[in-house]
C-alpha positions in Angstrom: -43.4 16.9 -162.1 -46.4 19.0 -160.7 -48.6 17.1 -163.0 -47.3 13.8 -161.8 -48.1 14.8 -158.2 -51.5 16.2 -159.1 -52.3 12.7 -160.8 -51.1 10.6 -157.8 -53.3 13.0 -155.8 -56.5 12.4 -157.4 -55.7 8.6 -158.0 -55.6 8.4 -153.9 -58.7 10.4 -153.6 -60.8 8.2 -155.6 -59.5 4.9 -154.1 -60.3 6.5 -150.8 -63.7 7.7 -151.7 -64.6 4.4 -153.3 -64.2 2.9 -149.9 -66.8 4.8 -148.1 -70.3 3.6 -147.7 -72.9 6.3 -149.1 -76.1 7.0 -147.4 -78.5 9.0 -149.4 -81.0 10.8 -147.2 -83.9 10.1 -149.4 -83.1 6.5 -148.9 -82.8 5.7 -145.4 -85.0 6.4 -142.1 -83.3 8.1 -139.2 -83.9 6.4 -136.0 -85.0 9.5 -133.6 -85.0 7.6 -130.2 -85.1 3.9 -129.1 -86.5 2.3 -126.0 -85.6 -1.1 -124.4 -87.4 -3.3 -122.2 -86.8 -6.4 -120.3 -88.3 -9.4 -121.5 -86.9 -12.4 -119.8 -83.2 -13.6 -118.9 -82.4 -14.1 -122.6 -84.3 -11.6 -124.3 -84.9 -7.9 -124.7 -87.5 -5.8 -126.5 -86.1 -3.0 -128.6 -88.3 -0.3 -130.0 -87.1 2.4 -132.5 -89.0 5.8 -133.3 -88.7 7.1 -136.7 -90.3 10.6 -137.5 -91.7 10.9 -141.0 -92.5 14.5 -142.3 -95.7 15.0 -143.9 -96.6 17.6 -146.9 -98.3 19.6 -144.4 -95.0 20.2 -142.3 -96.6 18.1 -139.4 -94.5 15.0 -138.1 -95.9 11.4 -137.9 -94.4 9.0 -135.2 -93.6 5.6 -136.6 -92.5 2.9 -134.1 -91.0 -0.7 -134.9 -90.5 -3.2 -132.2 -88.5 -6.6 -132.1 -87.8 -9.0 -129.2 -84.1 -10.7 -129.3 -81.1 -11.6 -127.4 -79.2 -8.4 -127.7 -79.1 -4.9 -129.3 -77.3 -6.0 -132.6 -80.0 -8.8 -133.2 -82.8 -6.2 -132.4 -81.3 -3.8 -135.1 -81.3 -7.0 -137.6 -84.9 -8.0 -136.7 -86.1 -4.3 -137.0 -84.5 -3.9 -140.5 -86.4 -6.9 -141.8 -89.7 -4.9 -141.1 -88.7 -1.6 -143.1 -88.4 -0.6 -146.9 -85.6 1.7 -146.1 -82.6 1.2 -143.7 -82.8 2.7 -140.4 -79.6 4.6 -139.2 -78.3 6.4 -136.0 -77.8 9.5 -137.5 -79.9 11.9 -135.7 -80.6 9.9 -132.5 -82.2 12.2 -129.7 -82.9 9.9 -126.6 -82.9 6.2 -125.5 -84.9 5.0 -122.8 -84.8 2.1 -120.5 -87.6 0.4 -119.0 -87.3 0.2 -115.3 -87.1 -3.6 -115.0 -84.3 -3.7 -117.5 -82.4 -0.9 -115.8 -82.5 -2.8 -112.5 -81.2 -5.9 -114.4 -78.2 -3.6 -115.8 -77.7 -1.9 -118.9 -74.1 -2.7 -119.4 -74.4 -4.4 -122.7 -76.2 -1.4 -124.1 -73.6 1.3 -122.9 -70.8 -0.7 -124.5 -72.5 -0.7 -127.8 -73.4 3.2 -127.5 -69.8 4.0 -126.7 -68.4 2.0 -129.5 -70.6 3.8 -132.1 -68.8 6.9 -133.4 -72.7 8.0 -135.1 -73.9 8.6 -131.4 -73.1 12.0 -129.9 -71.6 12.2 -126.6 -74.5 14.6 -125.3 -77.4 12.0 -126.2 -80.0 11.9 -123.5 -80.5 9.0 -121.6 -83.5 8.0 -119.3 -85.2 5.5 -117.3 -89.2 5.0 -117.6 -91.7 4.1 -115.0 -93.1 0.7 -116.7 -91.9 -0.1 -120.2 -89.7 2.2 -122.4 -91.9 1.1 -125.3 -95.0 2.7 -123.9 -93.4 6.2 -123.7 -92.0 5.8 -127.1 -95.2 5.2 -128.6 -97.0 8.3 -127.2 -97.7 11.3 -129.3 -96.1 14.4 -127.6 -96.1 18.0 -129.3 -96.1 18.8 -133.0 -92.1 18.3 -133.6 -92.2 14.3 -132.9 -91.6 12.6 -130.1 -87.6 12.5 -129.9 -87.5 16.3 -130.2 -90.2 16.7 -127.5 -88.0 14.3 -124.9 -84.8 16.1 -126.1 -86.3 19.5 -125.5 -87.9 18.5 -122.0 -84.7 16.9 -120.7 -82.7 20.1 -121.5 -85.2 22.3 -120.3 -85.5 20.7 -116.9 -81.7 20.5 -116.7 -81.1 23.9 -117.5 -84.2 25.8 -115.7 -85.6 23.2 -113.1 -84.4 20.9 -110.5 -83.1 17.9 -112.9 -79.2 17.6 -112.6 -77.1 17.6 -115.6 -77.0 14.3 -117.2 -76.2 12.6 -120.8 -74.4 9.4 -122.2 -70.8 11.3 -121.7 -71.5 12.3 -118.0 -73.1 8.7 -117.4 -70.3 6.8 -119.0 -67.7 9.1 -116.9 -69.4 8.4 -113.7 -69.6 4.7 -114.4 -65.9 4.1 -115.3 -64.7 6.4 -112.3 -64.1 4.8 -109.2 -65.9 6.7 -106.1 -68.7 7.9 -108.0 -72.0 6.3 -109.2 -74.3 7.7 -111.8 -77.9 8.7 -112.2 -80.4 9.1 -115.0 -83.8 10.9 -115.1 -87.3 9.0 -114.2 -89.7 9.4 -116.7 -93.6 8.8 -116.4 -96.2 8.5 -118.9 -99.4 10.2 -117.9 -101.6 9.6 -121.0 -100.9 9.2 -124.6 -100.2 12.9 -125.1 -98.3 13.7 -122.0 -95.2 12.5 -120.1 -93.1 14.1 -117.3 -89.9 13.8 -115.5 -90.7 12.2 -112.2 -87.4 11.8 -110.2 -84.1 10.4 -110.6 -82.7 7.0 -110.9 -79.6 6.1 -108.7 -77.2 3.6 -110.2 -74.7 1.0 -108.8 -72.4 0.1 -111.4 -74.8 -0.5 -114.4 -77.9 -1.3 -112.2 -80.4 0.9 -110.8 -80.7 0.6 -106.9 -82.8 3.4 -105.5 -84.9 6.3 -106.9 -85.4 9.9 -105.7 -88.7 11.6 -105.9 -89.0 15.0 -108.0 -89.5 16.8 -104.7 -86.0 15.6 -103.7 -84.2 16.9 -106.8 -83.7 20.6 -105.7 -81.4 19.2 -102.8 -79.8 16.7 -104.8 -78.8 19.2 -107.6 -77.4 21.5 -105.0 -74.8 18.9 -103.9 -74.0 17.6 -107.6 -74.5 20.7 -110.2 -74.2 24.4 -110.7 -78.0 25.3 -110.0 -80.3 27.5 -112.3 -83.8 28.6 -111.7 -85.1 26.0 -109.2 -87.2 26.9 -106.5 -88.1 26.2 -102.9 -91.1 27.1 -100.6 -90.4 28.3 -97.0 -92.8 28.5 -94.2 -91.8 31.5 -91.8 -94.2 32.4 -88.8 -97.2 30.8 -90.7 -96.3 32.8 -93.9 -95.2 31.1 -97.0 -92.4 32.4 -99.1 -91.2 30.9 -102.5 -87.5 31.5 -103.3 -86.0 30.9 -106.8 -82.6 29.9 -106.9 -80.2 32.4 -109.1 -77.2 30.5 -108.8 -75.4 28.2 -106.6 -72.2 26.4 -106.0 -70.6 23.6 -103.8 -67.4 22.9 -102.3 -65.9 20.0 -100.6 -63.1 19.9 -97.7 -61.5 16.9 -96.3 -61.2 17.9 -92.7 -60.1 14.1 -91.3 -58.9 10.6 -92.2 -59.6 7.6 -90.1 -62.3 7.9 -90.1 -63.1 10.2 -92.8 -64.9 13.6 -92.4 -65.8 15.9 -95.2 -67.2 19.3 -95.0 -69.7 20.0 -98.0 -70.3 23.7 -98.2 -73.1 25.1 -100.4 -73.5 28.7 -101.4 -76.7 30.1 -102.7 -78.2 32.9 -104.3 -81.8 33.4 -104.6 -84.7 35.9 -105.0 -88.1 35.7 -103.0 -90.6 35.3 -106.1 -93.6 35.1 -103.8 -94.6 36.0 -100.0 -98.0 35.5 -98.4 -97.5 38.3 -95.8 -98.2 41.8 -96.3 -94.6 43.3 -95.7 -91.5 42.2 -96.4 -88.8 43.3 -93.9 -85.1 43.2 -93.6 -85.8 40.8 -90.6 -88.2 38.5 -92.2 -85.8 38.1 -95.1 -83.2 36.8 -92.5 -85.5 34.5 -91.2 -86.3 33.2 -94.4 -82.6 32.8 -95.1 -81.8 31.2 -91.8 -84.9 28.6 -92.2 -83.9 28.0 -95.8 -80.3 27.2 -94.5 -81.5 24.5 -92.0 -83.8 23.0 -94.3 -81.0 22.4 -96.9 -78.7 21.1 -94.3 -81.2 18.9 -93.0 -82.6 17.6 -96.3 -79.1 17.2 -97.8 -77.8 15.0 -94.7 -80.8 12.7 -95.0 -80.0 12.2 -98.6 -76.3 11.4 -97.8 -77.3 9.0 -95.0 -79.5 7.2 -97.5 -77.0 6.8 -100.1 -74.7 5.3 -97.6 -77.4 2.8 -96.6 -77.8 1.9 -100.1 -73.9 1.5 -100.5 -74.1 4.1 -103.7 -72.2 7.4 -103.9 -73.9 9.6 -106.9 -72.2 12.8 -105.0 -68.7 11.6 -105.5 -67.3 11.4 -101.9 -64.9 8.6 -102.7 -63.4 10.2 -105.8 -62.9 13.4 -103.7 -61.3 11.6 -101.0 -58.9 9.7 -103.4 -57.8 13.2 -104.7 -56.8 14.4 -101.4 -55.2 11.3 -100.2 -51.8 9.7 -101.0 -51.9 5.8 -101.6 -55.8 5.9 -101.4 -57.1 2.3 -101.1 -60.4 1.7 -102.8 -60.7 -1.8 -101.4 -61.1 -0.2 -97.8 -63.2 2.7 -99.0 -66.7 0.6 -99.3 -66.3 0.0 -95.3 -64.8 3.5 -94.6 -67.9 5.0 -96.7 -70.3 3.6 -94.1 -68.4 5.5 -91.3 -67.9 8.8 -93.4 -69.1 12.0 -91.7 -70.5 14.8 -93.9 -71.2 18.1 -92.5 -73.4 19.9 -94.7 -73.2 23.9 -94.2 -75.4 26.2 -96.3 -75.1 30.1 -96.9 -78.3 31.5 -98.2 -78.1 35.0 -99.7 -81.4 36.7 -100.9 -80.5 39.3 -103.0 -83.7 40.5 -104.7 -87.8 40.1 -104.0 -90.4 39.8 -106.3 -94.5 39.6 -105.7 -95.8 40.1 -102.3 -99.4 39.3 -101.8 
């Protein structure tokens, strides 16, 4: 009886494995990154990046481009150009040219979320100019895709860039009362690219851009901060404060019209100060000056978002979570009259170099 069961099991196993497509690593090329650019109302240019590993352990960046009506057609056209199939197994980043992002990326998002080979933590970004131009650079020694992936992660973990990836963007895209955002990349030259700000979306279209100088304040309102820094001028002296940690909390204090308190708490250390002596009084002045600066800059950003009719902070989603029978059909008008009081508490717990 056991032998019969074992025979049936092996027969089922062979039938199942016979239905699986096999991809031998040596017989395929892995797409490491891709970029998409607007050509005209009917056509898009796609650029695929493949890494070729050379005998001396260096990496060669190879790109293929094609123009067609959609993402699947682009893939088909590029496959005609290669000796080995290009597969998505190790995709690190997807970039959209600015013109395309302003037209809308809905069709691309639909394709990505349906493809089980694409990881949820895949990095997305928008480029100044064409994505093809950024993809075709020569960055670092590990290949362009690895460089871009590490650049995204470094700036999210240790600098002012808020957390963002395919999963986060899709969550914001489908959630009512919150709009998405993606990093903005700028190519300096063939061997250098940088994070140059943040693109703000309404649905699937870019409608505004924040400069890199505004990211510190934006991230305070949307993310758990790590290692960002801000320069503060007090009594003709300059102090550089590095953020150790921060958190934000919203409180709905009124309806009809809506009013929300946005409370920010920040711990930091003074890493540089141009004065001769850093007294307790000076530290208190730095804390108060910093609190006023953050309140002012964050309030200006919120007013800007209301003017653009975008909600990257997620005030609508928060109001819904605190309001019974919340009506989103009325929220667009209510959002324009929303009052947000930003209250910041800064605690400087350490001090570093004093000039």
